[in-house]
N, C-alpha and C positions, 0 to 999 in steps of 0.2 A: 240262830243264828242271826244277828242284823246287821244289813250293808245301808252305809250312808249312802246318796244319790251318785257321790264323785264316784266311788269305789265300783258299787254298781257299771254307772259307762264304763269304767276303764278295764271292768273283768268282760264285760259284753261287746266292747267295740262298739257302742253308741255314743250320742256323746248327751252329755246332760240339759242342753237344750233340748232334744228329743222327747227326753224322759219327762220334761218339762211339761211338752208338748204334752204326754199321753196324762199326765195329771189333769192337765188345764180343760182336757175335753171328757174328763171323766172315763179315759180308757184304761189306764193304770197307778191305781190310787194307791200310794205309800200305807201299808198296814198300820206304821205310828208316825209321831211325827216326838222330834226329844224334845227336851224345855228348852230348848234353843232353840226350836223351829223348825230343825233341820227334819227330811225325809227319811227314814226309815224302812228299809226295805226285808220280808221274811219270804220263807222258801214258799208260801204260798204266791206271792207275788212274782218268784221269780219264777212259778210254773205259768200263773198267768201271760209273762214276759215271752215265754218259750211259746206259746199259741201263738199271742200276736205277731210274733216274727214269723214263723210256718204259715201263715195263712198268708199274711201280707209276701211272703215269697211267691204265693201261689197268684199274684198280682189282685187282691183283694184291698178295697180300698176300708182305712177305718174306720169309715163309718159302720162297713158292712162287718167287719169284724169286733166291733164294738157290739151291736145289734146282737148277732150269730154267738158270741163268748155269754154276752147275758140272760139268755137261755135256759132254760132248765138242763135240757139235753140238746145239745149243739146236733145238728145236721148232718152227719157223716157221708152221707149220698151227696149233699152238695160241695163238702169240702171236697170232695172225692171227685164231682165232677168237675170241679172245677180247678184241679192236679190236673186233669186228663186234658182240659180246654188249654191249661198254661203249655202241658208238654206237646202239643199241637201244631202248636204258636212257634215253639223253640224248633220245631224239627221243620218247620216252613221256613222261619228265620235261618236255619243251617244249611237249607237247601237253596235260599236265594246266595247267602256268601261263597254257596259253591259256584254258582252261575259267574257271578263275577270274579270269583278268582280262576274261573276257567276263560274268561273275557280276558282278563290282565294276563292271564298265562299267553292265549294267543296275540296280544301287545309286544310281547317280549319276544316268540317265535319271528315274528314278523320284523323284528329291529326296531319295534315303537317303542321304545322305552320310555317310560313315566318320567319326569322329575323326583326322586326319592323323596323329600319334603312330603310334595303331596302326596305321594302316594299313600307314606305311613302315615298323615294327619286322615286321608281319609279311608282309610282299614280302621284307623282308632275310632273314629267318630259312629262309621258304618256297626262297627261292632258292638257298639255303647249303644246305639236307636234301636239294632234288632233285637237288643234284649227286652224292649219296653215295647214295641210296634210292631203292629202287623205288616208285611209288606203291602197291601190295600192302604194300611195310614200312612206311610213313609209315602206312598205316591201323592198324598192329598198334603203331607207337614210341609210347607214351604218353608220351614225354617231349617230340615234338612235338603231340601231340592234349591237351596237358596242360590240366587247368580250376585255379580260382583254387587250389583246397586242395591239390593238385599241386603248385602253383608254389610254394605257403606253405610246403610242407616244404622244400622245397630250399630256398628263403630260409633257411630256418630253418637248415639243414644248413649251409650255405655260408657264416653268419654263426658256429657256433659253430666250425668251422673257422678263419676267420679270426681269433675273438676265441684261439682257443688259438697261434696263430702268434704275435701278437701277444703275448703272456703267453710265448712263448720256451719254450712247452711240451714236451717231446718225445714222438716218435712212442711212444716206450712206456711212458708217462703211462696211468694207465686211461682215464682222460678220452680221449684219443686213440684209444684202442682200440673204445672203446665207439661212440663218434663214425663209426668206420671202419665197425661194424659195421651201424649204422643207416644208414649210407649206402652200403655194398654191399646191402643187402637191398632199400632203395627203387629204388637203380640196376635192381638184375635183375628186379623188378616194371616199371620203366618200361620193358626192353627185351624183357617179353613172356618174359623168360626164355632167350630167342636169342642165342648168345654171335656168330653172323654180325652181329646188327645193334649188338651193342656193340661188334666190332671195327671195324665201319663209323664209330659215336658216335666210340671212341677216335680214328680216321684224321683226321676232319671237325674234333673239339677239337685235333689238333694242327697240322692243314695252316689252319685260318682263324682268325685272329683276332676276327674279327665274331662268331662265336660263343661265343671266351672273354668278349667283349666282353657279347654278351646274355645268356648264360648266368651270366654273374659268377663262373663257376669259373676260378679263375687255373692258372698251370701251378703257378705254391708251391702253391695249396689242394691239387689234384691230387696231386701227389708225398708233402705231407703226408700225406694217408689214405693212398696205398699203403705208404707206412712206416709209418703205425700196423698198418695189417689183415697186413702181413709180421711186424712186432712180435708180434701177436695170434696169430700161426699157429706162428711160432717158438717163443713158448711152450709152446704143446702138444708141439710134436716134441720138447722137451727133454727132455721124460718120458721118449723112447724111444731118445734118442741118447745117446751118449758124449761126455765134455767136448770132445775132437777134433773128431769129429763136428759136433758142434753149434755148436762156432768156424768149420769149414770153413761150413756150411750158414748162419749168422751172415752170415757175408762176401759170400755170393754169392747167396743169396737175395732177397733185395730187389733187387737189381740185376736177376735173372732173371723175375719178376712180370709185367712186360709183355708178355712173349712168350707168355703163356697165351693171353689172345683170340686172335690169329688160329688158334695151332692145335685150341683149341676152334671156331671158325666152321669150320675145316675138318674136323673131325672128323664134326660136327652135319651139311654139307651132305656129305658119304660116307655117312651110315644113311641121312638121307633120300632118297639117290639110290638104296642099296640097293645099293652098292658093295659086292663080295666081301670079307673082311677081307684075303686071299692078293692083291688084285690090286696092282699097283705102285702106285697112288693110294694103298691103304691103309699099304702097306708102306713108302712114303716119308714118312707119316706119323709110321709107330711108330718110326722111327729117328729121325726131327725130336723126337719124344715121351722118347725115352730120351738122346738129345744131351742135351735140356735137362734132366734128371735129375741129366747127371753134370757137368755143368756146375756145379749150384748146390749135388752131394751128392757128388762123386766116383767114382771107379770102381768103388771097395768094394760088393759084391754084397750083404755082409752091411748093412750103411748102409741097401742100396736096398730090401733086404726089411723093417726096421725104419720106413722112411716108408710102405711100402704097409701095416705091422699099424698104424700112427699114422693114416693114412685110412680102414682101415677100421675102426677100434676109436674112433675119436672122432668124435662127432654136431657138435661145433663146424668141423671141416675141410672137412666135407660141405656144408654152407651155402654158399650164394653163389659156388658155382663152374660154374652155367651147366650143370655138367653131369649128363643124368639116366640113369635104368637101362640104358634101350638104348646110350644114348655108352658110359657105361663097359663093357659086356657088350661091344660092338664092339671098343673097342680094347681090351682084356685079350685079344680072336682075334686081334689085326693082332699084338700085340708076343711074345703065343706062338706066333703060326706065322715072326714075324721071329726070333726067337731059335732057334728049330728049325733055320730051313732053312738 
């Protein structure tokens, strides 16, 4: 039995866009294509999709899932270890929720009844955030702790993006690029400069329609901002690349941008865990990093060198990357070791 992508999306509750993304990053490629070019999925693909969704529910990144599934014998001990960790987090989240409800109960007992609308909004956001973040992470996530000034800043950014969209502004326009830079600067601040928080926030925004409604950041707005950011960076890279190199990168770079946060999150964790750059986990990350570079820039090593030169010399390319100096040094060591081995 073969399923077209639309039917598979409908019967699994996923979106066609998600399945396209899985195909683009090599995580789930359809077994066949029809003569008209439609993606066709068979039983083996459904089996792999089931594994992907099961592992993702344990908190694994798509990059980790791909690495795990591509091994001949997936180490189930690792999967179980991650499951235990996730369950421990969920227990901690429930305890936190219980504590907060006790505090709210005391308010009611003492006649300090909160406004119903504010209460329900806070409760909804709290339960959604708690499914993705540990209590310690929530204490560092300024977006969660947002005060009136922070909320106003975000509302202004969202309104500007919606206005540009309504006026059919191009992502390459100066207004869109300036908005994208302000957006990313604010986002980096409100995620404490930690790519792990950014990665989790992206997953929550993608998986929880309630978050999109509460924050007011629609998929269209988020996509527009990312396209504008890609246009801003591509304009800088163009100074270093030939016309053919730039054309290739222009076609692929915007579609690859969403793959950076999971890799950055893994990199930050490896650095904090003091994992040796030559360790298997670090070498897997280095391989994934180079594979992503090849996907948007091709296989030409001279092109790669020019991209590195731009990254080193252009301050704008260093901004809003969630990359600090220890992470950069660690990545360089891991990639160098991989290429020399």
